[in-house]
NUDREN-325654 format. One line per 5 residues: their letters; for each residue x, y, z of N, C-alpha, C. Coordinates in pm, whole numbers, padded with zeros to 5 digits. Atoms other than C-alpha are relative to their C-alpha. Example, Ala and Ser with C-alpha at 12.3 -4.5 7.8 and 13.67 -1.06 7.14 Angstrom:
<pts>
AS	00089:-00119:00000:01230:-00450:00780:00090:00120:00000; -00082:-00119:-00006:01367:-00106:00714:-00077:00109:00073 .
</pts>
This chain:
<pts>
MRYFH	00087:-00132:-00033:00002:00000:00020:00083:00125:-00015; -00066:-00122:00002:00102:00354:-00056:-00043:00118:00059; 00065:-00092:-00076:-00068:00535:00207:00087:00120:00036; -00072:-00138:-00034:00223:00755:00326:00054:00083:-00127; -00034:-00105:00160:00340:00845:-00042:-00122:00079:-00024 .
VVIAI	00109:-00096:-00007:-00024:00972:-00061:00003:00115:00081; 00000:-00146:-00061:00006:01199:00206:00114:00074:-00004; -00088:-00098:00043:00330:01316:00107:-00053:00081:-00120; 00047:-00068:00128:00199:01390:-00230:-00092:00122:00034; 00092:-00129:-00091:-00075:01592:-00020:00083:00128:00022 .
LLTVG	-00081:-00106:-00078:00197:01778:00159:00057:00072:-00117; -00066:-00081:00115:00372:01868:-00191:-00112:00082:-00072; 00079:-00095:00090:00054:01991:-00367:-00099:00094:00040; 00127:-00093:-00030:-00185:02176:-00128:00061:00133:00006; -00031:-00111:00036:-00188:02534:-00162:00066:00061:00121 .
ISSCS	-00053:-00046:-00099:00025:02742:00064:-00048:00125:00078; 00063:-00122:-00067:-00115:02983:00331:00085:00073:00088; -00079:-00101:-00066:00073:03275:00505:-00010:-00029:00153; -00045:00030:-00121:00236:03164:00821:00124:00033:00079; -00133:-00024:-00056:00527:03310:01037:00046:-00123:00077 .
VSKKT	-00070:00117:-00080:00775:03056:01181:00133:00069:00042; -00119:-00049:-00052:01078:03116:01390:00118:-00070:-00060; -00114:00056:00094:01386:03082:01182:00102:-00055:00095; -00121:00006:-00083:01606:03090:01496:00015:-00142:00040; -00002:00140:-00055:01503:02737:01617:00073:-00081:-00110 .
TQELP	-00027:00092:00106:01564:02577:01264:00168:00029:-00018; -00099:-00044:00020:01879:02769:01194:00139:-00049:00087; -00102:00013:-00105:02072:02720:01506:00028:-00181:00038; -00041:00150:-00026:02026:02313:01524:00130:-00050:-00081; -00120:00070:00063:02335:02116:01452:-00055:-00109:-00080 .
FKTTA	00030:00108:00083:02201:01920:01150:00103:-00099:-00036; -00050:00092:00083:02310:01581:01028:-00039:-00024:-00114; 00054:00043:00126:02282:01472:00703:00002:-00154:-00069; 00005:00139:00039:02165:01133:00543:00066:-00039:-00112; -00091:00023:00103:02346:00977:00266:-00103:00025:-00140 .
SGIKY	00074:-00053:00116:02046:01046:00036:-00050:00159:00000; 00021:-00139:00020:02055:01424:00127:-00103:00071:00097; 00078:-00051:-00104:01815:01475:00396:00072:00043:00139; -00038:-00062:-00109:01917:01718:00670:-00087:-00028:00106; 00094:00012:-00105:01785:01609:01003:00064:00028:00180 .
KIYQN	-00020:-00006:-00140:01764:01679:01387:-00090:-00076:00069; 00108:00081:-00087:01593:01424:01609:00001:00056:00144; 00017:-00009:-00153:01472:01526:01959:-00047:-00114:00066; 00039:00131:-00023:01452:01223:02141:-00071:00025:00151; 00072:-00003:-00117:01190:01194:02427:00050:-00062:00111 .
EKAGT	-00057:00062:-00141:01311:01119:02792:-00069:-00130:00003; 00074:00139:-00028:01054:00822:02780:-00011:-00075:-00122; -00020:00074:00148:01115:00722:02432:00084:-00150:00010; -00063:00121:-00015:01194:00357:02379:00098:-00001:-00085; -00132:-00006:00104:01479:00217:02163:-00066:-00087:-00125 .
THPNE	00056:00070:00114:01256:00037:01913:-00027:00101:-00118; 00012:-00081:00117:01272:00189:01559:-00106:-00084:-00091; 00085:00081:00074:00980:00105:01319:00058:-00079:-00122; -00071:00087:00130:01047:-00165:01049:-00120:-00018:-00106; 00075:00017:00129:00902:-00255:00722:-00135:-00070:00045 .
GDYVE	00131:00048:-00026:00530:-00348:00776:-00065:00024:00126; 00057:-00032:-00121:00496:-00196:01104:-00090:00124:-00030; 00056:-00080:00051:00233:00059:01109:00044:00116:00128; -00029:-00117:-00078:00304:00414:01271:-00094:00110:00007; 00091:-00104:-00008:00101:00714:01380:00094:00122:00007 .
IFIKT	-00093:-00082:-00029:00265:01031:01343:-00080:00168:-00016; 00069:-00136:00006:00172:01449:01358:00104:00047:-00088; -00109:-00073:00084:00355:01633:01077:-00043:00144:-00070; 00009:-00138:00048:00394:01994:00987:00115:00037:-00100; -00092:-00057:00118:00549:02123:00638:00023:00148:-00018 .
MFEDS	-00035:-00151:00049:00705:02458:00591:00097:00005:-00127; -00092:-00046:00094:00875:02623:00301:00046:00144:00020; -00044:-00151:-00054:01074:02952:00400:-00091:00024:00089; 00068:-00035:-00143:00832:03139:00637:-00131:-00032:00000; 00139:00016:-00001:00498:02986:00509:-00031:-00150:00009 .
LIFDS	00065:00135:-00028:00301:02683:00649:-00060:-00043:-00135; 00050:00094:00126:00216:02428:00379:-00111:-00076:00041; 00089:00128:-00017:00054:02143:00573:00007:-00021:00140; -00001:00037:-00154:-00043:02082:00940:-00093:-00102:00020; 00091:00130:-00004:-00181:01734:00982:-00120:00006:00124 .
KKETN	00080:-00001:-00098:-00353:01822:01311:-00125:00094:-00028; 00126:-00060:00071:-00576:02059:01128:-00078:-00066:-00097; 00082:00074:00096:-00667:01846:00857:-00041:-00126:00056; 00054:00117:-00063:-00735:01545:01096:-00077:00031:00131; 00073:-00021:-00145:-00905:01717:01381:00077:-00043:00117 .
GKPVA	-00089:00037:-00132:-00601:01661:01607:00043:-00158:00009; -00042:00145:-00016:-00568:01278:01525:00113:-00028:-00078; -00122:-00004:00055:-00239:01155:01417:-00035:-00083:-00141; 00004:00085:00124:-00182:01014:01042:00046:-00122:00020; -00071:00144:-00020:-00144:00638:01045:00014:-00056:-00148 .
FPIKK	-00047:00057:00115:00019:00436:00779:00105:-00097:00012; -00092:00097:-00027:00208:00111:00710:00153:00051:-00052; -00151:-00030:00043:00603:00147:00689:00050:-00087:-00137; -00052:00059:00116:00759:00055:00354:00157:00052:-00026; -00113:-00049:00022:01103:00092:00232:00011:00113:-00086 .
PAFNG	00016:-00111:00085:01200:00441:00110:00022:-00021:-00141; 00015:00033:00145:01124:00450:-00253:00089:00075:-00097; -00087:-00089:00077:01352:00751:-00351:00083:00099:00105; -00029:-00092:-00096:01595:00979:-00220:-00080:00113:00020; 00098:-00119:-00033:01413:01259:-00025:-00123:-00074:00052 .
DLTEA	00133:00071:-00065:01150:00994:00082:-00004:00009:00133; -00029:-00028:-00119:01048:01101:00416:-00018:-00150:00097; 00000:00154:-00081:00995:00705:00539:00144:-00017:00039; -00149:00006:-00061:01410:00736:00592:-00049:00080:00122; -00004:-00067:-00121:01327:00992:00836:-00090:-00078:00096 .
ILMMT	00086:00064:-00102:01041:00799:01029:00104:-00118:00060; -00095:00123:-00037:01307:00479:01009:00085:00048:00120; -00116:-00046:-00096:01541:00684:01244:-00065:00030:00110; 00062:-00035:-00156:01282:00765:01520:-00055:-00079:00067; 00058:00092:-00061:01143:00603:01804:-00109:00037:00066 .
KGDSG	00117:-00033:-00055:00812:00618:01976:00013:00125:00080; -00010:-00116:-00083:00769:00974:02105:00110:00099:-00029; -00105:-00085:00069:01052:01130:01924:-00065:00127:-00069; 00050:-00084:00114:01007:01468:01737:00141:00035:-00094; -00126:-00049:00062:01235:01588:01462:-00035:00078:-00100 .
TFMVP	00011:-00092:00099:01310:01832:01205:00092:-00070:-00117; -00061:00064:00129:01391:01725:00841:-00018:00105:-00089; -00030:-00102:00104:01512:01931:00546:00017:-00084:-00116; -00014:00103:00119:01458:01763:00218:00037:00109:-00122; -00047:-00088:00130:01639:01968:-00086:-00122:-00041:-00119 .
VDTLK	00102:00005:00130:01404:02062:-00379:00060:-00062:-00120; -00069:00063:00076:01688:01951:-00573:00017:-00149:-00042; 00023:00139:-00004:01665:01620:-00457:-00082:-00067:-00046; 00152:00041:00029:01289:01568:-00520:00022:00010:-00157; 00042:-00030:00150:01323:01709:-00865:00095:-00113:-00063 .
ANKQN	-00107:00096:00056:01649:01473:-00938:-00064:-00152:00007; 00062:00134:-00007:01413:01179:-00849:-00107:00027:-00075; 00117:-00003:00068:01128:01282:-01050:-00137:-00005:00060; 00123:-00039:-00052:00892:01398:-00821:-00089:00109:-00010; 00099:-00115:00009:00596:01618:-00817:00051:00113:00037 .
IQPWM	-00048:-00113:-00051:00740:01949:-00820:-00098:00103:-00039; 00090:-00113:00046:00523:02256:-00781:00095:00142:-00009; -00068:-00128:00016:00603:02620:-00883:00064:00048:00102; -00057:-00053:-00096:00650:02744:-00535:00147:-00082:00045; -00131:00082:-00050:00943:02471:-00471:00123:00051:-00068 .
EEGKS	-00102:-00049:00096:01249:02679:-00579:00123:-00073:00012; -00128:00074:-00017:01566:02514:-00673:00124:00060:00086; -00098:-00042:-00114:01861:02528:-00424:-00059:00019:00144; 00055:-00029:-00126:01612:02555:-00132:-00045:-00142:00069; 00059:00110:-00072:01454:02305:00103:-00112:00008:00061 .
IAYTI	00123:00035:-00062:01123:02186:00232:00031:-00056:00134; -00015:00021:-00144:01114:02174:00623:-00130:-00094:00043; 00108:00083:-00061:00919:01889:00784:00011:-00033:00151; 00000:00015:-00159:00842:01887:01161:-00087:-00144:00015; 00086:00095:-00032:00742:01521:01253:00007:-00029:00152 .
KLENI	-00020:00049:-00149:00649:01374:01589:-00061:-00155:-00024; 00061:00149:00012:00619:00993:01599:-00074:-00037:00112; 00092:00028:-00119:00322:00926:01829:00019:-00155:00043; 00041:00111:-00033:00295:00544:01811:00086:-00101:-00123; -00042:00089:00120:00433:00224:01645:-00063:-00116:00062 .
TTLEE	00077:00131:-00010:00238:-00083:01609:00072:-00084:-00081; -00107:00090:00068:00480:-00370:01520:-00112:-00095:-00098; 00094:00112:00102:00371:-00638:01236:-00042:-00088:00077; 00061:00095:-00083:00349:-00886:01482:-00085:00032:00097; 00138:-00057:-00059:00114:-00684:01709:-00102:-00021:-00088 .
IRKKQ	00134:-00022:00084:-00093:-00623:01399:-00061:-00131:-00023; 00017:00116:00048:-00083:-00996:01310:-00082:-00090:00113; 00053:00045:-00134:-00166:-01105:01682:-00140:00032:00016; 00089:-00061:00005:-00442:-00873:01671:-00112:-00042:-00087; 00090:00066:00108:-00599:-00998:01368:-00042:-00133:00009 .
ADEAG	00021:00149:-00046:-00548:-01350:01491:-00121:-00041:00103; 00099:-00014:-00124:-00772:-01264:01821:-00112:00022:-00060; 00168:-00033:00058:-01050:-01093:01611:-00019:-00112:-00061; 00030:00091:00104:-01037:-01362:01363:-00050:-00132:00077; 00021:00111:-00070:-01059:-01626:01651:-00133:00057:00070 .
RQPKV	00113:-00023:-00069:-01373:-01450:01814:-00128:00062:-00090; 00094:-00058:00078:-01552:-01303:01509:-00115:-00117:-00048; 00095:00130:00023:-01723:-01643:01408:-00122:-00021:00116; 00086:00002:-00098:-01898:-01656:01755:-00080:00148:00008; 00072:-00108:00024:-01991:-01277:01708:-00099:-00020:-00078 .
DDSLL	00100:00015:00104:-02128:-01358:01372:-00110:-00069:00030; 00124:00095:-00028:-02348:-01643:01494:-00096:00062:00082; 00050:-00068:-00067:-02472:-01443:01763:-00114:00081:-00091; 00068:-00093:00080:-02589:-01188:01511:-00103:-00050:-00065; 00095:00091:00104:-02743:-01444:01277:-00117:-00015:00086 .
HAYFK	00101:00052:-00089:-02947:-01593:01559:-00103:00099:00034; 00085:-00094:-00038:-03090:-01262:01674:-00089:00036:-00144; 00092:-00014:00110:-03175:-01194:01304:-00111:-00084:-00041; 00086:00112:00029:-03343:-01536:01256:-00119:00010:00083; 00102:-00018:-00106:-03528:-01471:01592:-00101:00095:-00059 .
EHKIM	00055:-00127:00039:-03640:-01140:01454:-00094:-00023:-00106; 00070:00023:00112:-03752:-01251:01129:-00088:-00157:-00007; 00075:00134:-00023:-03893:-01592:01250:00010:-00100:-00118; -00025:00088:00084:-03710:-01801:01015:00110:-00106:00049; -00105:00106:-00044:-03491:-02136:01062:00085:-00047:-00131 .
PQKTE	-00083:00051:00133:-03226:-02172:00772:00076:-00132:00072; -00095:00109:-00040:-03012:-02479:00772:00148:00073:00019; -00126:-00028:-00020:-02659:-02464:00908:00114:-00089:-00044; -00095:00071:00030:-02355:-02598:00759:00113:-00005:00096; -00120:00003:-00081:-02043:-02711:00940:00085:00135:00033 .
SGLYF	-00117:-00105:00012:-01832:-02402:00850:-00067:00125:00055; 00046:-00097:-00055:-02088:-02177:00989:-00112:00072:-00089; 00105:-00055:00104:-02288:-02097:00674:-00143:-00037:00030; 00120:00076:00000:-02654:-02084:00693:-00086:00026:-00172; 00067:-00021:00124:-02895:-02111:00392:-00138:-00036:00009 .
LIVKE	00143:00022:-00018:-03269:-02119:00320:-00044:00020:-00138; 00042:00013:00144:-03430:-02265:00015:-00142:00090:00000; 00115:-00075:00044:-03701:-02022:-00120:-00091:-00057:-00074; 00037:00077:00095:-03790:-02223:-00405:00043:-00094:-00049; -00029:00128:00039:-03750:-02574:-00483:-00002:-00017:-00153 .
SDGNK	00000:00058:00145:-03670:-02741:-00825:00056:-00142:-00012; -00011:00147:00025:-03626:-03063:-00979:00114:-00025:-00068; -00109:-00022:00090:-03317:-02947:-01160:00136:-00081:00068; -00113:00055:-00035:-02954:-03106:-01138:00065:00107:00110; -00072:-00089:-00108:-02728:-02981:-00826:00116:00062:-00094 .
AIPGQ	-00115:-00042:00066:-02434:-02758:-00926:00118:-00115:00035; -00126:00130:-00008:-02095:-02972:-00982:00106:00095:00024; -00144:-00086:00021:-01759:-02804:-00857:00073:-00013:-00125; -00062:00006:00131:-01581:-02736:-01146:-00075:00049:-00119; 00072:-00050:00123:-01858:-02633:-01361:-00050:00160:00022 .
KVTVN	00058:-00132:00013:-01956:-02288:-01478:-00145:00018:00046; 00145:-00010:-00025:-02276:-02178:-01311:-00044:00153:-00029; 00067:-00158:00023:-02499:-01860:-01367:-00090:00006:00108; 00076:-00039:-00123:-02669:-01684:-01093:-00057:00136:00002; 00039:-00114:-00039:-02876:-01402:-01026:-00015:00036:00161 .
YTGKL	-00005:-00045:-00130:-02849:-01217:-00712:-00015:00122:00064; 00040:-00135:-00067:-02917:-00938:-00460:00112:-00016:00161; -00038:00008:-00141:-02670:-00900:-00163:-00040:00135:00087; 00032:-00100:-00108:-02750:-00690:00168:00064:00000:00122; -00023:00045:-00141:-02645:-00635:00512:-00099:-00028:00094 .
LDGTV	00085:00039:-00099:-02804:-00736:00819:-00125:00096:00036; 00092:-00138:-00023:-02986:-00406:00848:-00089:00034:-00128; 00078:-00018:00086:-03139:-00461:00528:00056:00084:-00129; -00042:-00081:00116:-02903:-00217:00298:00053:-00075:-00095; -00009:00101:00110:-02858:-00351:-00040:00151:00057:-00067 .
FDSNQ	-00143:-00038:00056:-02470:-00309:-00139:00011:-00048:-00145; -00017:00019:00125:-02498:-00476:-00475:-00111:-00104:-00057; 00107:00094:00068:-02732:-00663:-00725:00030:-00012:-00156; -00012:-00008:00139:-02747:-00774:-01088:-00163:00002:-00050; 00150:-00020:00015:-03117:-00729:-01056:-00043:00126:-00010 .
DPQFN	00037:-00139:-00036:-03135:-00356:-00986:00086:00091:-00101; -00075:-00108:00062:-03028:-00123:-01250:00086:00105:00039; -00097:-00113:-00051:-02878:00133:-01033:00159:-00058:00044; -00138:00028:-00029:-02589:-00088:-00985:00049:-00050:-00141; -00065:-00027:00150:-02513:-00068:-01388:00061:-00154:-00020 .
HVEPF	-00044:00123:00069:-02464:-00464:-01440:-00118:-00094:00012; 00113:00084:00018:-02797:-00631:-01508:-00005:-00085:-00094; -00012:00115:00081:-02704:-00934:-01650:00043:-00126:00104; -00040:00126:-00098:-02657:-01299:-01514:00157:00005:00024; -00170:00007:-00032:-02325:-01357:-01309:00045:-00153:-00026 .
QFVLG	-00062:00120:00031:-02113:-01639:-01428:00113:-00039:00091; -00141:00017:-00055:-01839:-01797:-01238:00016:-00185:00008; -00020:00178:-00011:-01683:-02176:-01209:00006:-00009:00179; 00039:00034:-00138:-01800:-02317:-00881:00112:-00087:00077; -00087:00083:-00066:-01559:-02445:-00622:00165:00061:-00032 .
RGQVI	-00147:-00053:00061:-01238:-02255:-00775:00044:00105:00087; -00027:-00138:-00054:-01228:-01958:-00548:-00003:00122:-00075; 00035:-00134:00093:-01343:-01697:-00805:-00099:00080:00109; 00108:-00058:-00070:-01614:-01604:-00550:00050:-00009:00173; -00015:00000:-00172:-01636:-01540:-00142:-00025:-00178:00030 .
QGWDE	00009:00127:-00044:-01601:-01891:00028:-00185:-00048:00025; 00148:-00001:-00022:-01993:-01843:00143:-00086:-00042:-00138; 00065:00012:00132:-02083:-01833:-00230:00034:-00137:-00058; -00021:00134:00049:-01877:-02145:-00337:-00089:-00100:00054; 00076:00100:-00090:-02033:-02347:-00047:-00155:00016:-00004 .
GIAKL	00125:-00027:00017:-02376:-02202:-00070:-00052:-00037:-00129; 00036:00046:00128:-02432:-02245:-00460:-00011:-00135:-00019; -00034:00174:00029:-02316:-02597:-00424:-00120:-00071:00110; 00117:00056:-00040:-02618:-02667:-00207:-00134:00005:-00068; 00110:00001:00087:-02873:-02586:-00471:-00003:-00062:-00123 .
KKGEK	00043:00063:00147:-03027:-02738:-00777:-00047:00130:-00100; 00022:-00115:00109:-03055:-02535:-01108:-00139:00021:00009; 00099:-00034:-00005:-03349:-02355:-01098:-00081:00038:00128; 00041:-00025:-00137:-03392:-02307:-00711:00072:00135:00024; -00050:-00130:-00045:-03380:-01982:-00528:00029:-00012:00157 .
ATLFI	-00023:00026:-00152:-03237:-01948:-00180:00060:00149:00050; -00057:-00107:-00092:-03115:-01709:00092:00124:-00048:00047; -00123:00022:-00097:-02755:-01730:00226:00031:00090:00074; -00033:-00086:-00110:-02652:-01592:00530:00152:-00015:00034; -00153:00027:00011:-02276:-01573:00518:00100:00081:00110 .
PSHMA	-00052:-00077:-00088:-02068:-01485:00814:00122:00057:-00054; -00112:-00102:00054:-01786:-01239:00783:00123:-00087:-00029; -00105:00048:00006:-01505:-01497:00797:-00012:-00081:-00127; -00006:00090:00107:-01648:-01678:00494:-00059:00099:-00125; 00027:-00116:00080:-01723:-01329:00323:00133:00073:-00033 .
YGQSS	-00119:-00062:00029:-01466:-01061:00320:00081:00040:00125; -00059:-00035:-00114:-01379:-01040:00683:00048:00148:00019; -00035:-00128:-00013:-01182:-00750:00763:00066:00103:-00127; -00041:-00049:00118:-01062:-00679:00421:-00119:00045:-00092; 00121:-00036:00085:-01376:-00499:00269:00038:00061:-00130 .
PSPAI	-00042:-00041:00141:-01398:-00440:-00109:-00041:00138:-00022; 00062:-00116:00033:-01606:-00145:-00078:-00071:00092:00124; 00043:-00077:-00135:-01715:00128:00165:-00150:-00037:00052; 00119:00066:-00034:-02044:-00019:00132:-00009:-00088:00076; -00027:00138:-00072:-01941:-00336:00309:00105:00065:00124 .
PPNSV	-00100:-00033:-00141:-01809:-00232:00678:00079:-00154:00024; -00074:00116:-00032:-01527:-00480:00765:-00059:-00096:00134; 00090:00087:-00077:-01643:-00799:00936:-00145:00003:-00011; 00167:-00009:00029:-02002:-00778:00791:-00032:-00135:-00029; 00089:00103:00044:-02236:-01054:00787:-00074:00035:-00097 .
LIFDV	00063:-00038:00122:-02371:-01062:00442:-00133:-00105:00018; 00134:00058:00047:-02714:-01171:00304:-00027:-00010:-00143; 00006:00014:00138:-02758:-01286:-00051:-00120:-00089:-00038; 00108:00086:00059:-03075:-01385:-00240:00028:-00025:-00110; -00054:00047:00105:-02966:-01596:-00488:-00089:-00097:-00081 .
ELLP	00082:00116:00102:-03119:-01799:-00809:00115:-00068:-00072; -00091:00070:00048:-02922:-02068:-00950:-00081:-00016:-00155; 00073:00020:00119:-03033:-02049:-01319:00038:-00127:-00078; -00027:00133:00080:-03076:-02353:-01538:00103:00000:-00104 .
</pts>
């Protein structure tokens, strides 16, 4: 992912607003210089740890950008006082501020001077106000580091709890709507609403389906039956090949051609934490009204 590089792109393209800044503090600092040309001074927090962020870790920072006497960007103003969070990747070019973050520990603050000439030489987006021979000043405070190991443990813990949470939500839904779907060993529920004498779908076979997908609250997020979603045509996929979410592969395999059913898919058989769309929140239980066409 390129979250941090997107943040930097915003920093370099946002318009300048006038703001005075004390040159004395910046000019009197004994800057050091990295091999890539970034001049820096890191102010270590007395309670700072010794752990630097590594590739894959998530960091949270506050960042302010100055050019000469003008304030270009202040993350606190743009995010209502919340830190900017993003995953760390290797520096992509000379002058990439990721290099600066990698030198810091939790609680540290620093001032980093990136030469415009360095950015230009590395074919970065240069704005008219970025004068050659001068530098852009970044003031960064590293608020927090979440290691890749901590992230994976948290995800594993959540994944372990989520099926129970989803099943509880589904039982409440079934009680409210007075229905009793069948349950599979994996946790999928399905309810046949129109039976057929057709043949069952076979794994490895191309199947054709009409569908409408919705959340537990009834919000429809996709359908090939509703023109507003701009794809009113039967949906085809090869059953059992992982071309669709697990809940579909398993659910459609329960149907005969010509049958209609409702699939109640717990989040671990749908998209889990990795939502494909803002319309589907992470860890969402999904409901699909489906028809397996002959």
